[in-house]
GULODO-728395 format. One record per residue (C-alpha): x, y, z; residue number from 1. Coordinates in nm, 2 decimals, decimal comma, m for minus. Example, Ala and Ser with C-alpha at 12.3 -4.5 7.8 and 13.67 -1.06 7.14 Angstrom:
BEGIN
<xx->1,23	yy->m0,45	zz->0,78	num->1>
<xx->1,37	yy->m0,11	zz->0,71	num->2>
This chain:
BEGIN
<xx->m10,75	yy->21,06	zz->9,44	num->1>
<xx->m10,68	yy->21,00	zz->9,81	num->2>
<xx->m10,49	yy->21,26	zz->10,03	num->3>
<xx->m10,22	yy->20,99	zz->10,08	num->4>
<xx->m10,18	yy->20,96	zz->9,71	num->5>
<xx->m10,16	yy->21,34	zz->9,67	num->6>
<xx->m9,89	yy->21,36	zz->9,93	num->7>
<xx->m9,68	yy->21,08	zz->9,76	num->8>
<xx->m9,71	yy->21,25	zz->9,43	num->9>
<xx->m9,60	yy->21,59	zz->9,57	num->10>
<xx->m9,31	yy->21,43	zz->9,76	num->11>
<xx->m9,20	yy->21,24	zz->9,44	num->12>
<xx->m9,22	yy->21,57	zz->9,24	num->13>
<xx->m8,99	yy->21,75	zz->9,49	num->14>
<xx->m8,74	yy->21,47	zz->9,53	num->15>
<xx->m8,71	yy->21,38	zz->9,16	num->16>
<xx->m8,58	yy->21,73	zz->9,10	num->17>
<xx->m8,36	yy->21,77	zz->9,41	num->18>
<xx->m8,13	yy->22,05	zz->9,28	num->19>
<xx->m8,43	yy->22,25	zz->9,15	num->20>
<xx->m8,62	yy->22,21	zz->9,48	num->21>
<xx->m8,30	yy->22,30	zz->9,67	num->22>
<xx->m8,24	yy->22,62	zz->9,48	num->23>
<xx->m8,61	yy->22,72	zz->9,50	num->24>
<xx->m8,61	yy->22,67	zz->9,88	num->25>
<xx->m8,28	yy->22,85	zz->9,90	num->26>
<xx->m8,43	yy->23,16	zz->9,76	num->27>
<xx->m8,70	yy->23,17	zz->10,03	num->28>
<xx->m8,43	yy->23,08	zz->10,29	num->29>
<xx->m8,21	yy->23,38	zz->10,20	num->30>
<xx->m8,51	yy->23,61	zz->10,21	num->31>
<xx->m8,63	yy->23,49	zz->10,55	num->32>
<xx->m8,27	yy->23,49	zz->10,69	num->33>
<xx->m8,23	yy->23,85	zz->10,57	num->34>
<xx->m8,56	yy->23,95	zz->10,74	num->35>
<xx->m8,48	yy->23,78	zz->11,07	num->36>
<xx->m8,12	yy->23,90	zz->11,08	num->37>
<xx->m8,20	yy->24,26	zz->11,01	num->38>
<xx->m8,50	yy->24,27	zz->11,24	num->39>
<xx->m8,28	yy->24,11	zz->11,51	num->40>
<xx->m8,03	yy->24,39	zz->11,48	num->41>
<xx->m8,30	yy->24,65	zz->11,47	num->42>
<xx->m8,48	yy->24,51	zz->11,78	num->43>
<xx->m8,14	yy->24,47	zz->11,96	num->44>
<xx->m8,07	yy->24,84	zz->11,90	num->45>
<xx->m8,42	yy->24,92	zz->12,01	num->46>
<xx->m8,37	yy->24,75	zz->12,35	num->47>
<xx->m8,02	yy->24,89	zz->12,39	num->48>
<xx->m8,13	yy->25,25	zz->12,34	num->49>
<xx->m8,43	yy->25,21	zz->12,57	num->50>
<xx->m8,21	yy->25,05	zz->12,84	num->51>
<xx->m7,97	yy->25,34	zz->12,81	num->52>
<xx->m8,25	yy->25,59	zz->12,87	num->53>
<xx->m8,40	yy->25,40	zz->13,16	num->54>
<xx->m8,08	yy->25,34	zz->13,35	num->55>
<xx->m8,15	yy->25,66	zz->13,54	num->56>
<xx->m8,49	yy->25,53	zz->13,65	num->57>
<xx->m8,84	yy->25,55	zz->13,50	num->58>
<xx->m9,04	yy->25,78	zz->13,73	num->59>
<xx->m8,88	yy->26,10	zz->13,61	num->60>
<xx->m9,02	yy->26,44	zz->13,50	num->61>
<xx->m8,80	yy->26,70	zz->13,32	num->62>
<xx->m8,87	yy->27,07	zz->13,33	num->63>
<xx->m8,68	yy->27,29	zz->13,08	num->64>
<xx->m8,70	yy->27,66	zz->13,02	num->65>
<xx->m8,89	yy->27,79	zz->12,72	num->66>
<xx->m9,20	yy->27,66	zz->12,54	num->67>
<xx->m9,17	yy->27,41	zz->12,26	num->68>
<xx->m9,45	yy->27,59	zz->12,08	num->69>
<xx->m9,48	yy->27,96	zz->12,03	num->70>
<xx->m9,79	yy->28,17	zz->12,00	num->71>
<xx->m9,86	yy->28,55	zz->12,00	num->72>
<xx->m9,62	yy->28,83	zz->11,91	num->73>
<xx->m9,26	yy->28,78	zz->11,82	num->74>
<xx->m9,02	yy->28,75	zz->12,11	num->75>
<xx->m8,82	yy->29,03	zz->11,95	num->76>
<xx->m9,10	yy->29,27	zz->12,05	num->77>
<xx->m9,14	yy->29,17	zz->12,41	num->78>
<xx->m9,01	yy->28,89	zz->12,63	num->79>
<xx->m9,15	yy->28,79	zz->12,97	num->80>
<xx->m8,97	yy->28,45	zz->12,99	num->81>
<xx->m8,82	yy->28,40	zz->13,33	num->82>
<xx->m8,52	yy->28,17	zz->13,39	num->83>
<xx->m8,57	yy->27,85	zz->13,58	num->84>
<xx->m8,41	yy->27,91	zz->13,92	num->85>
<xx->m8,29	yy->27,72	zz->14,22	num->86>
<xx->m8,59	yy->27,86	zz->14,41	num->87>
<xx->m8,82	yy->27,70	zz->14,15	num->88>
<xx->m8,65	yy->27,37	zz->14,21	num->89>
<xx->m8,70	yy->27,41	zz->14,59	num->90>
<xx->m9,07	yy->27,49	zz->14,54	num->91>
<xx->m9,12	yy->27,19	zz->14,31	num->92>
<xx->m8,96	yy->26,97	zz->14,58	num->93>
<xx->m9,25	yy->27,05	zz->14,82	num->94>
<xx->m9,52	yy->26,91	zz->14,58	num->95>
<xx->m9,67	yy->26,59	zz->14,73	num->96>
<xx->m9,54	yy->26,26	zz->14,58	num->97>
<xx->m9,22	yy->26,43	zz->14,46	num->98>
<xx->m8,93	yy->26,23	zz->14,62	num->99>
<xx->m8,63	yy->26,42	zz->14,49	num->100>
<xx->m8,53	yy->26,72	zz->14,28	num->101>
<xx->m8,21	yy->26,79	zz->14,08	num->102>
<xx->m8,15	yy->27,15	zz->13,96	num->103>
<xx->m7,92	yy->27,08	zz->13,67	num->104>
<xx->m7,65	yy->27,27	zz->13,49	num->105>
<xx->m7,40	yy->27,12	zz->13,25	num->106>
<xx->m7,07	yy->27,26	zz->13,11	num->107>
<xx->m6,72	yy->27,17	zz->13,02	num->108>
<xx->m6,41	yy->27,28	zz->13,20	num->109>
<xx->m6,05	yy->27,18	zz->13,29	num->110>
<xx->m6,01	yy->26,97	zz->13,60	num->111>
<xx->m5,67	yy->26,98	zz->13,76	num->112>
<xx->m5,48	yy->26,82	zz->14,05	num->113>
<xx->m5,11	yy->26,91	zz->14,08	num->114>
<xx->m4,95	yy->26,88	zz->13,74	num->115>
<xx->m5,22	yy->26,66	zz->13,60	num->116>
<xx->m5,53	yy->26,79	zz->13,43	num->117>
<xx->m5,80	yy->26,69	zz->13,18	num->118>
<xx->m6,10	yy->26,86	zz->13,03	num->119>
<xx->m6,42	yy->26,70	zz->13,17	num->120>
<xx->m6,79	yy->26,74	zz->13,18	num->121>
<xx->m6,90	yy->26,95	zz->13,48	num->122>
<xx->m7,25	yy->26,87	zz->13,62	num->123>
<xx->m7,40	yy->27,13	zz->13,86	num->124>
<xx->m7,65	yy->26,93	zz->14,07	num->125>
<xx->m7,81	yy->26,91	zz->14,41	num->126>
<xx->m7,76	yy->26,66	zz->14,69	num->127>
<xx->m8,04	yy->26,43	zz->14,57	num->128>
<xx->m7,89	yy->26,35	zz->14,23	num->129>
<xx->m7,79	yy->25,99	zz->14,33	num->130>
<xx->m8,14	yy->25,91	zz->14,44	num->131>
<xx->m8,31	yy->26,08	zz->14,14	num->132>
<xx->m8,06	yy->25,94	zz->13,88	num->133>
<xx->m8,01	yy->25,60	zz->14,04	num->134>
<xx->m7,63	yy->25,65	zz->14,08	num->135>
<xx->m7,41	yy->25,52	zz->14,36	num->136>
<xx->m7,11	yy->25,66	zz->14,54	num->137>
<xx->m6,81	yy->25,42	zz->14,54	num->138>
<xx->m6,59	yy->25,62	zz->14,78	num->139>
<xx->m6,66	yy->25,90	zz->15,03	num->140>
<xx->m6,99	yy->26,07	zz->15,00	num->141>
<xx->m7,20	yy->26,28	zz->14,76	num->142>
<xx->m7,26	yy->26,66	zz->14,79	num->143>
<xx->m7,41	yy->26,75	zz->15,13	num->144>
<xx->m7,75	yy->26,89	zz->15,18	num->145>
<xx->m7,64	yy->27,25	zz->15,20	num->146>
<xx->m7,84	yy->27,56	zz->15,12	num->147>
<xx->m7,84	yy->27,52	zz->14,74	num->148>
<xx->m7,80	yy->27,90	zz->14,70	num->149>
<xx->m7,49	yy->27,92	zz->14,92	num->150>
<xx->m7,33	yy->27,57	zz->14,90	num->151>
<xx->m6,97	yy->27,49	zz->14,99	num->152>
<xx->m6,70	yy->27,43	zz->14,73	num->153>
<xx->m6,72	yy->27,05	zz->14,73	num->154>
<xx->m6,68	yy->26,82	zz->14,43	num->155>
<xx->m6,75	yy->26,45	zz->14,36	num->156>
<xx->m6,54	yy->26,28	zz->14,09	num->157>
<xx->m6,64	yy->26,04	zz->13,82	num->158>
<xx->m6,46	yy->25,71	zz->13,81	num->159>
<xx->m6,24	yy->25,80	zz->13,51	num->160>
<xx->m6,15	yy->26,14	zz->13,64	num->161>
<xx->m6,04	yy->25,99	zz->13,97	num->162>
<xx->m5,82	yy->25,74	zz->13,79	num->163>
<xx->m5,67	yy->25,99	zz->13,55	num->164>
<xx->m5,59	yy->26,25	zz->13,82	num->165>
<xx->m5,51	yy->26,04	zz->14,12	num->166>
<xx->m5,44	yy->25,69	zz->14,00	num->167>
<xx->m5,43	yy->25,45	zz->14,30	num->168>
<xx->m5,41	yy->25,74	zz->14,55	num->169>
<xx->m5,70	yy->25,84	zz->14,77	num->170>
<xx->m5,86	yy->26,16	zz->14,64	num->171>
<xx->m6,08	yy->26,23	zz->14,94	num->172>
<xx->m6,00	yy->26,57	zz->15,10	num->173>
<xx->m5,76	yy->26,67	zz->14,82	num->174>
<xx->m5,78	yy->27,02	zz->14,67	num->175>
<xx->m5,85	yy->27,03	zz->14,30	num->176>
<xx->m5,92	yy->27,30	zz->14,05	num->177>
<xx->m6,22	yy->27,30	zz->13,82	num->178>
<xx->m6,25	yy->27,58	zz->13,57	num->179>
<xx->m5,98	yy->27,77	zz->13,76	num->180>
<xx->m6,18	yy->27,75	zz->14,09	num->181>
<xx->m6,08	yy->27,56	zz->14,40	num->182>
<xx->m6,28	yy->27,26	zz->14,52	num->183>
<xx->m6,23	yy->26,99	zz->14,78	num->184>
<xx->m6,29	yy->26,63	zz->14,65	num->185>
<xx->m6,52	yy->26,45	zz->14,89	num->186>
<xx->m6,63	yy->26,15	zz->14,69	num->187>
<xx->m6,60	yy->25,92	zz->14,39	num->188>
<xx->m6,89	yy->25,78	zz->14,19	num->189>
<xx->m6,93	yy->25,42	zz->14,08	num->190>
<xx->m6,86	yy->25,36	zz->13,71	num->191>
<xx->m7,18	yy->25,43	zz->13,51	num->192>
<xx->m7,03	yy->25,38	zz->13,16	num->193>
<xx->m7,15	yy->25,56	zz->12,85	num->194>
<xx->m7,50	yy->25,68	zz->12,75	num->195>
<xx->m7,55	yy->25,75	zz->12,38	num->196>
<xx->m7,19	yy->25,85	zz->12,34	num->197>
<xx->m7,15	yy->26,05	zz->12,66	num->198>
<xx->m6,90	yy->25,92	zz->12,90	num->199>
<xx->m7,07	yy->25,96	zz->13,24	num->200>
<xx->m6,75	yy->25,86	zz->13,42	num->201>
<xx->m6,55	yy->26,15	zz->13,27	num->202>
<xx->m6,73	yy->26,41	zz->13,48	num->203>
<xx->m6,72	yy->26,59	zz->13,80	num->204>
<xx->m7,02	yy->26,69	zz->14,02	num->205>
<xx->m7,04	yy->27,03	zz->14,19	num->206>
<xx->m7,32	yy->27,23	zz->14,36	num->207>
<xx->m7,56	yy->27,39	zz->14,12	num->208>
<xx->m7,50	yy->27,75	zz->14,24	num->209>
<xx->m7,12	yy->27,70	zz->14,19	num->210>
<xx->m7,18	yy->27,57	zz->13,84	num->211>
<xx->m7,41	yy->27,87	zz->13,75	num->212>
<xx->m7,14	yy->28,11	zz->13,86	num->213>
<xx->m6,86	yy->27,91	zz->13,68	num->214>
<xx->m7,05	yy->27,92	zz->13,35	num->215>
<xx->m7,19	yy->28,27	zz->13,40	num->216>
<xx->m7,55	yy->28,15	zz->13,37	num->217>
<xx->m7,87	yy->28,29	zz->13,53	num->218>
<xx->m8,09	yy->27,99	zz->13,44	num->219>
<xx->m8,09	yy->27,62	zz->13,50	num->220>
<xx->m8,07	yy->27,40	zz->13,20	num->221>
<xx->m8,32	yy->27,15	zz->13,35	num->222>
<xx->m8,50	yy->27,05	zz->13,67	num->223>
<xx->m8,54	yy->26,68	zz->13,71	num->224>
<xx->m8,81	yy->26,55	zz->13,94	num->225>
<xx->m8,84	yy->26,19	zz->14,08	num->226>
<xx->m9,20	yy->26,11	zz->14,17	num->227>
<xx->m9,34	yy->25,82	zz->14,37	num->228>
<xx->m9,44	yy->25,51	zz->14,18	num->229>
<xx->m9,78	yy->25,53	zz->14,36	num->230>
<xx->m9,84	yy->25,88	zz->14,24	num->231>
<xx->m10,08	yy->25,99	zz->13,97	num->232>
<xx->m9,85	yy->26,12	zz->13,69	num->233>
<xx->m10,12	yy->26,34	zz->13,53	num->234>
<xx->m10,20	yy->26,50	zz->13,87	num->235>
<xx->m9,83	yy->26,56	zz->13,95	num->236>
<xx->m9,77	yy->26,72	zz->13,61	num->237>
<xx->m10,07	yy->26,94	zz->13,66	num->238>
<xx->m9,94	yy->27,05	zz->14,00	num->239>
<xx->m9,59	yy->27,12	zz->13,86	num->240>
<xx->m9,74	yy->27,33	zz->13,58	num->241>
<xx->m9,97	yy->27,52	zz->13,81	num->242>
<xx->m9,69	yy->27,60	zz->14,05	num->243>
<xx->m9,45	yy->27,73	zz->13,79	num->244>
<xx->m9,72	yy->27,94	zz->13,62	num->245>
<xx->m9,80	yy->28,10	zz->13,95	num->246>
<xx->m9,43	yy->28,17	zz->14,00	num->247>
<xx->m9,35	yy->28,29	zz->13,65	num->248>
<xx->m9,68	yy->28,45	zz->13,56	num->249>
<xx->m9,69	yy->28,26	zz->13,23	num->250>
<xx->m9,62	yy->27,91	zz->13,09	num->251>
<xx->m9,26	yy->27,98	zz->12,97	num->252>
<xx->m9,14	yy->27,63	zz->13,03	num->253>
<xx->m9,17	yy->27,27	zz->12,90	num->254>
<xx->m9,27	yy->26,97	zz->13,10	num->255>
<xx->m9,16	yy->26,63	zz->12,96	num->256>
<xx->m9,23	yy->26,30	zz->13,13	num->257>
<xx->m9,00	yy->26,00	zz->13,08	num->258>
<xx->m9,31	yy->25,81	zz->12,95	num->259>
<xx->m9,34	yy->26,07	zz->12,67	num->260>
<xx->m8,97	yy->26,05	zz->12,59	num->261>
<xx->m8,98	yy->25,67	zz->12,58	num->262>
<xx->m9,30	yy->25,66	zz->12,37	num->263>
<xx->m9,15	yy->25,89	zz->12,11	num->264>
<xx->m8,82	yy->25,71	zz->12,11	num->265>
<xx->m9,00	yy->25,37	zz->12,09	num->266>
<xx->m9,20	yy->25,49	zz->11,79	num->267>
<xx->m8,88	yy->25,60	zz->11,61	num->268>
<xx->m8,71	yy->25,27	zz->11,68	num->269>
<xx->m9,01	yy->25,07	zz->11,58	num->270>
<xx->m9,00	yy->25,25	zz->11,24	num->271>
<xx->m8,63	yy->25,17	zz->11,22	num->272>
<xx->m8,69	yy->24,80	zz->11,29	num->273>
<xx->m8,97	yy->24,79	zz->11,03	num->274>
<xx->m8,75	yy->24,97	zz->10,77	num->275>
<xx->m8,46	yy->24,73	zz->10,80	num->276>
<xx->m8,71	yy->24,43	zz->10,80	num->277>
<xx->m8,86	yy->24,57	zz->10,48	num->278>
<xx->m8,51	yy->24,58	zz->10,32	num->279>
<xx->m8,48	yy->24,21	zz->10,40	num->280>
<xx->m8,83	yy->24,16	zz->10,25	num->281>
<xx->m8,69	yy->24,25	zz->9,91	num->282>
<xx->m8,49	yy->23,92	zz->9,92	num->283>
<xx->m8,81	yy->23,74	zz->10,03	num->284>
<xx->m8,99	yy->23,89	zz->9,73	num->285>
<xx->m8,72	yy->23,76	zz->9,50	num->286>
<xx->m8,76	yy->23,41	zz->9,65	num->287>
<xx->m9,14	yy->23,43	zz->9,59	num->288>
<xx->m9,07	yy->23,51	zz->9,22	num->289>
<xx->m8,84	yy->23,21	zz->9,21	num->290>
<xx->m9,11	yy->22,98	zz->9,34	num->291>
<xx->m9,36	yy->23,12	zz->9,08	num->292>
<xx->m9,11	yy->23,06	zz->8,80	num->293>
<xx->m9,02	yy->22,71	zz->8,91	num->294>
<xx->m9,38	yy->22,60	zz->8,95	num->295>
<xx->m9,47	yy->22,74	zz->8,61	num->296>
<xx->m9,18	yy->22,54	zz->8,45	num->297>
<xx->m9,30	yy->22,24	zz->8,65	num->298>
<xx->m9,65	yy->22,26	zz->8,51	num->299>
<xx->m9,52	yy->22,28	zz->8,15	num->300>
<xx->m9,29	yy->21,98	zz->8,21	num->301>
<xx->m9,56	yy->21,77	zz->8,38	num->302>
<xx->m9,85	yy->21,82	zz->8,13	num->303>
<xx->m9,86	yy->21,45	zz->8,05	num->304>
<xx->m9,88	yy->21,36	zz->8,42	num->305>
<xx->m10,16	yy->21,62	zz->8,47	num->306>
<xx->m10,35	yy->21,48	zz->8,17	num->307>
<xx->m10,32	yy->21,12	zz->8,29	num->308>
<xx->m10,44	yy->21,22	zz->8,64	num->309>
<xx->m10,74	yy->21,40	zz->8,49	num->310>
<xx->m10,81	yy->21,11	zz->8,26	num->311>
<xx->m10,83	yy->20,86	zz->8,55	num->312>
<xx->m11,07	yy->21,08	zz->8,74	num->313>
<xx->m10,87	yy->21,34	zz->8,93	num->314>
<xx->m11,08	yy->21,65	zz->8,98	num->315>
<xx->m10,96	yy->22,00	zz->8,92	num->316>
<xx->m10,96	yy->22,08	zz->9,29	num->317>
<xx->m10,73	yy->21,79	zz->9,36	num->318>
<xx->m10,48	yy->21,91	zz->9,08	num->319>
<xx->m10,50	yy->22,26	zz->9,23	num->320>
<xx->m10,43	yy->22,13	zz->9,58	num->321>
<xx->m10,14	yy->21,91	zz->9,45	num->322>
<xx->m9,94	yy->22,20	zz->9,30	num->323>
<xx->m10,02	yy->22,45	zz->9,57	num->324>
<xx->m9,91	yy->22,19	zz->9,83	num->325>
<xx->m9,58	yy->22,15	zz->9,65	num->326>
<xx->m9,52	yy->22,53	zz->9,65	num->327>
<xx->m9,62	yy->22,56	zz->10,02	num->328>
<xx->m9,39	yy->22,27	zz->10,12	num->329>
<xx->m9,10	yy->22,43	zz->9,93	num->330>
<xx->m9,15	yy->22,77	zz->10,09	num->331>
<xx->m9,21	yy->22,62	zz->10,44	num->332>
<xx->m8,88	yy->22,43	zz->10,42	num->333>
<xx->m8,70	yy->22,73	zz->10,29	num->334>
<xx->m8,86	yy->22,95	zz->10,56	num->335>
<xx->m8,75	yy->22,72	zz->10,84	num->336>
<xx->m8,40	yy->22,70	zz->10,71	num->337>
<xx->m8,39	yy->23,08	zz->10,68	num->338>
<xx->m8,51	yy->23,11	zz->11,04	num->339>
<xx->m8,22	yy->22,89	zz->11,16	num->340>
<xx->m7,97	yy->23,09	zz->10,94	num->341>
<xx->m8,10	yy->23,43	zz->11,05	num->342>
<xx->m8,13	yy->23,35	zz->11,42	num->343>
<xx->m7,80	yy->23,18	zz->11,42	num->344>
<xx->m7,63	yy->23,46	zz->11,23	num->345>
<xx->m7,77	yy->23,72	zz->11,48	num->346>
<xx->m7,63	yy->23,51	zz->11,77	num->347>
<xx->m7,29	yy->23,48	zz->11,61	num->348>
<xx->m7,29	yy->23,85	zz->11,52	num->349>
<xx->m7,37	yy->23,94	zz->11,88	num->350>
<xx->m7,09	yy->23,71	zz->12,01	num->351>
<xx->m6,83	yy->23,85	zz->11,76	num->352>
<xx->m6,93	yy->24,22	zz->11,80	num->353>
<xx->m7,06	yy->24,27	zz->12,16	num->354>
<xx->m7,10	yy->24,64	zz->12,09	num->355>
<xx->m7,37	yy->24,55	zz->11,83	num->356>
<xx->m7,67	yy->24,42	zz->12,03	num->357>
<xx->m7,90	yy->24,17	zz->11,86	num->358>
<xx->m8,23	yy->24,03	zz->11,98	num->359>
<xx->m8,46	yy->23,79	zz->11,79	num->360>
<xx->m8,81	yy->23,83	zz->11,92	num->361>
<xx->m9,04	yy->23,52	zz->11,88	num->362>
<xx->m9,32	yy->23,72	zz->11,72	num->363>
<xx->m9,09	yy->23,80	zz->11,43	num->364>
<xx->m8,99	yy->23,44	zz->11,40	num->365>
<xx->m9,35	yy->23,33	zz->11,38	num->366>
<xx->m9,44	yy->23,61	zz->11,14	num->367>
<xx->m9,14	yy->23,53	zz->10,91	num->368>
<xx->m9,24	yy->23,16	zz->10,89	num->369>
<xx->m9,60	yy->23,25	zz->10,83	num->370>
<xx->m9,49	yy->23,50	zz->10,56	num->371>
<xx->m9,28	yy->23,23	zz->10,39	num->372>
<xx->m9,57	yy->22,99	zz->10,37	num->373>
<xx->m9,80	yy->23,27	zz->10,25	num->374>
<xx->m9,56	yy->23,36	zz->9,97	num->375>
<xx->m9,54	yy->23,00	zz->9,87	num->376>
<xx->m9,92	yy->22,98	zz->9,86	num->377>
<xx->m9,96	yy->23,30	zz->9,66	num->378>
<xx->m9,68	yy->23,20	zz->9,42	num->379>
<xx->m9,82	yy->22,86	zz->9,36	num->380>
<xx->m10,18	yy->22,96	zz->9,30	num->381>
<xx->m10,13	yy->23,08	zz->8,94	num->382>
<xx->m9,94	yy->22,78	zz->8,81	num->383>
<xx->m10,17	yy->22,54	zz->9,01	num->384>
<xx->m10,48	yy->22,71	zz->8,85	num->385>
<xx->m10,32	yy->22,67	zz->8,51	num->386>
<xx->m10,25	yy->22,30	zz->8,58	num->387>
<xx->m10,60	yy->22,24	zz->8,70	num->388>
<xx->m10,76	yy->22,39	zz->8,39	num->389>
<xx->m10,56	yy->22,19	zz->8,14	num->390>
<xx->m10,77	yy->21,98	zz->7,90	num->391>
<xx->m10,66	yy->21,62	zz->7,97	num->392>
<xx->m10,68	yy->21,51	zz->7,61	num->393>
<xx->m10,48	yy->21,82	zz->7,49	num->394>
<xx->m10,23	yy->21,75	zz->7,77	num->395>
<xx->m10,18	yy->21,39	zz->7,66	num->396>
<xx->m10,17	yy->21,48	zz->7,29	num->397>
<xx->m9,90	yy->21,74	zz->7,35	num->398>
<xx->m9,69	yy->21,48	zz->7,51	num->399>
């Protein structure tokens, strides 16, 4: 039997039972569409979260007080942990390849102007915050490069705070109250939007020392370092660690690079994408069972055809290839339809709900179609093997 004859027989078998073929391919299409749609949502969320974390730049190192791991005696017995100070930040800023330092304190306080007021985030930062965090000033200027231990009572407003307190009026030079203390507004930041639920526009920026006094703290919450792209990260981290150990006498701090944060976050989000894809894979498994069932029924119904083909000289391998080919074609057509439905559904969902990001990566598309064909191949093997082993005389006699 020629390849051309096998193709014609397979095509005839599929078209003669159009509804059955359609429903079989539909099972695979639904499974593939589920996988593509869910992985598109998962990948979209992955990219969205990573973009949120990288909007402040990529060459960042964060130093926080306290160790993430504990060894030795209990801290209740003896504690030699020193707080991170503004002096520590100044010392870190002198390390080669460090381009900027932000001694950071965060709190929450009432911000008032005249009879208007709202509770906002209060960020205690240094003058290099815009450079380190990749932020821009829309009006006026940012905090001046004062002595960070004795800085003047200046404040820079977030975009939303400016609009709520001043409306269309110019806030520059106006006296405002933050946490009951008087500050002079000298600038307004460009809108930065939200990051993981935090509204960065609903904030005011004041000098770090003023924030420490306002919130009655003796330790910085974090020191953020911006290093040069040409710098050796491992060497810079080593210098930061060595300097702080010399100053504190012990390693009572934690150094986290943005690369580490993104690696951990990326791993978590990859697992999330894989999990939602696996949920869609359940539908794909059901589609595979459907192909197995239909092909088994087809073998039972076509015993006479199989017997006749064997009687006129068709070999077992050719019968096997015929039925496997039918299963693969059905799954391939269903897989392609599922890809179109899944990718189109992801696009429509992203257009209808802009807040829900979707992204369909090509590697998932290729993998899904390959998986569809593979499932068709596996589901067709058992019925095809059964068809190829039928005794031609018994098959014709049964008919």
